C-alpha atoms as an extended CHARMM CRD file, in Angstrom:
* protein
*
        71  EXT
         1         1  MET       CA             -4.2250000000      -77.8410000000       37.4240000000  PROA      1               0.0000000000
         2         2  GLU       CA             -7.9310000000      -78.4600000000       38.0830000000  PROA      2               0.0000000000
         3         3  LEU       CA             -7.4630000000      -77.7340000000       41.7850000000  PROA      3               0.0000000000
         4         4  LEU       CA             -5.8840000000      -74.3780000000       40.9980000000  PROA      4               0.0000000000
         5         5  ARG       CA             -8.7350000000      -73.5410000000       38.6260000000  PROA      5               0.0000000000
         6         6  LEU       CA            -11.2960000000      -74.5500000000       41.2450000000  PROA      6               0.0000000000
         7         7  ALA       CA             -9.6450000000      -72.4040000000       43.9020000000  PROA      7               0.0000000000
         8         8  HSD       CA             -9.4380000000      -69.3950000000       41.5890000000  PROA      8               0.0000000000
         9         9  GLU       CA            -12.9260000000      -69.6210000000       40.0690000000  PROA      9               0.0000000000
        10        10  ARG       CA            -14.7020000000      -70.2440000000       43.3560000000  PROA      10              0.0000000000
        11        11  GLY       CA            -12.5520000000      -67.9220000000       45.4780000000  PROA      11              0.0000000000
        12        12  CYS       CA            -12.0190000000      -70.6390000000       48.0590000000  PROA      12              0.0000000000
        13        13  GLU       CA             -8.2450000000      -70.8910000000       48.2440000000  PROA      13              0.0000000000
        14        14  ALA       CA             -7.9630000000      -71.1160000000       52.0400000000  PROA      14              0.0000000000
        15        15  GLU       CA            -10.9210000000      -73.4780000000       52.4660000000  PROA      15              0.0000000000
        16        16  LEU       CA             -9.7080000000      -75.7100000000       49.6530000000  PROA      16              0.0000000000
        17        17  ALA       CA             -6.1950000000      -75.8130000000       51.1200000000  PROA      17              0.0000000000
        18        18  GLU       CA             -7.6780000000      -76.9120000000       54.4360000000  PROA      18              0.0000000000
        19        19  ALA       CA             -9.7700000000      -79.6340000000       52.7740000000  PROA      19              0.0000000000
        20        20  LEU       CA             -6.7180000000      -80.8660000000       50.8550000000  PROA      20              0.0000000000
        21        21  SER       CA             -4.6290000000      -80.9570000000       54.0160000000  PROA      21              0.0000000000
        22        22  GLU       CA             -7.3250000000      -82.9730000000       55.7930000000  PROA      22              0.0000000000
        23        23  SER       CA             -7.4560000000      -85.4870000000       52.9330000000  PROA      23              0.0000000000
        24        24  LEU       CA             -3.6910000000      -85.8440000000       52.7670000000  PROA      24              0.0000000000
        25        25  ASP       CA             -3.3600000000      -86.1140000000       56.5500000000  PROA      25              0.0000000000
        26        26  ALA       CA             -5.9100000000      -88.9390000000       56.4630000000  PROA      26              0.0000000000
        27        27  GLY       CA             -3.8090000000      -90.6850000000       53.8000000000  PROA      27              0.0000000000
        28        28  GLU       CA             -6.4620000000      -90.1670000000       51.1340000000  PROA      28              0.0000000000
        29        29  VAL       CA             -6.1270000000      -88.9180000000       47.5910000000  PROA      29              0.0000000000
        30        30  PRO       CA             -8.2430000000      -85.7660000000       47.1590000000  PROA      30              0.0000000000
        31        31  ASP       CA            -11.4390000000      -86.3910000000       45.1830000000  PROA      31              0.0000000000
        32        32  LEU       CA            -11.6820000000      -83.5660000000       42.6580000000  PROA      32              0.0000000000
        33        33  ARG       CA            -15.3510000000      -84.2330000000       41.8830000000  PROA      33              0.0000000000
        34        34  ALA       CA            -16.3030000000      -84.1650000000       45.5760000000  PROA      34              0.0000000000
        35        35  LEU       CA            -14.3050000000      -80.9750000000       46.1240000000  PROA      35              0.0000000000
        36        36  ALA       CA            -15.9430000000      -79.3150000000       43.1070000000  PROA      36              0.0000000000
        37        37  GLU       CA            -19.3810000000      -80.1860000000       44.5160000000  PROA      37              0.0000000000
        38        38  ARG       CA            -18.3980000000      -79.0180000000       48.0050000000  PROA      38              0.0000000000
        39        39  PHE       CA            -17.2660000000      -75.6130000000       46.7630000000  PROA      39              0.0000000000
        40        40  ALA       CA            -19.9130000000      -75.1810000000       44.0780000000  PROA      40              0.0000000000
        41        41  PRO       CA            -22.0740000000      -72.0640000000       44.3680000000  PROA      41              0.0000000000
        42        42  ASP       CA            -25.4760000000      -72.4950000000       45.9850000000  PROA      42              0.0000000000
        43        43  PRO       CA            -28.0340000000      -72.3010000000       43.1430000000  PROA      43              0.0000000000
        44        44  GLU       CA            -30.5250000000      -70.6700000000       45.5170000000  PROA      44              0.0000000000
        45        45  ARG       CA            -28.1370000000      -67.7630000000       46.1130000000  PROA      45              0.0000000000
        46        46  LEU       CA            -27.2170000000      -67.0840000000       42.4890000000  PROA      46              0.0000000000
        47        47  PRO       CA            -28.5910000000      -63.8090000000       41.1600000000  PROA      47              0.0000000000
        48        48  GLU       CA            -31.0700000000      -63.8210000000       38.3350000000  PROA      48              0.0000000000
        49        49  VAL       CA            -29.6360000000      -61.9190000000       35.4080000000  PROA      49              0.0000000000
        50        50  VAL       CA            -31.8300000000      -60.5690000000       32.6540000000  PROA      50              0.0000000000
        51        51  VAL       CA            -30.1140000000      -59.2850000000       29.5350000000  PROA      51              0.0000000000
        52        52  ARG       CA            -32.0790000000      -57.0870000000       27.2000000000  PROA      52              0.0000000000
        53        53  LEU       CA            -30.4690000000      -56.6100000000       23.8350000000  PROA      53              0.0000000000
        54        54  ALA       CA            -30.9580000000      -53.4140000000       21.9170000000  PROA      54              0.0000000000
        55        55  PRO       CA            -32.6500000000      -53.7150000000       18.5450000000  PROA      55              0.0000000000
        56        56  LEU       CA            -30.3030000000      -53.8610000000       15.5620000000  PROA      56              0.0000000000
        57        57  SER       CA            -31.8310000000      -50.6640000000       14.2290000000  PROA      57              0.0000000000
        58        58  ASP       CA            -30.1930000000      -48.7890000000       17.1280000000  PROA      58              0.0000000000
        59        59  TYR       CA            -26.7900000000      -50.0290000000       16.0220000000  PROA      59              0.0000000000
        60        60  GLU       CA            -27.5300000000      -49.1110000000       12.4420000000  PROA      60              0.0000000000
        61        61  ALA       CA            -28.4420000000      -45.5780000000       13.5560000000  PROA      61              0.0000000000
        62        62  LEU       CA            -25.1290000000      -45.3150000000       15.4230000000  PROA      62              0.0000000000
        63        63  ILE       CA            -23.2080000000      -46.4310000000       12.3420000000  PROA      63              0.0000000000
        64        64  GLU       CA            -25.0420000000      -43.9420000000       10.1450000000  PROA      64              0.0000000000
        65        65  THR       CA            -24.3440000000      -41.1490000000       12.6390000000  PROA      65              0.0000000000
        66        66  ALA       CA            -20.6510000000      -42.0600000000       12.7930000000  PROA      66              0.0000000000
        67        67  GLN       CA            -20.3960000000      -42.2010000000        9.0120000000  PROA      67              0.0000000000
        68        68  GLY       CA            -22.0990000000      -38.8030000000        8.7300000000  PROA      68              0.0000000000
        69        69  GLU       CA            -19.6090000000      -37.2680000000       11.1970000000  PROA      69              0.0000000000
        70        70  ALA       CA            -16.6470000000      -38.7770000000        9.3550000000  PROA      70              0.0000000000
        71        71  ALA       CA            -17.6660000000      -37.2080000000        6.0720000000  PROA      71              0.0000000000
């Protein structure tokens, strides 16, 4: 199950299948931890994401507007 999750989340189905085949051909049991590290995203290439939340007063204004239109 973990291998399927790893393949799906990291988008590495073909590469993971190849690594698994190599392990099995060598008579080894695949090491899930090593595979997770191998296919982990490169922290240097991850985008920086900044989330700016709107003030609650904006939401309150929307609610008041919606309530005024419903009346």
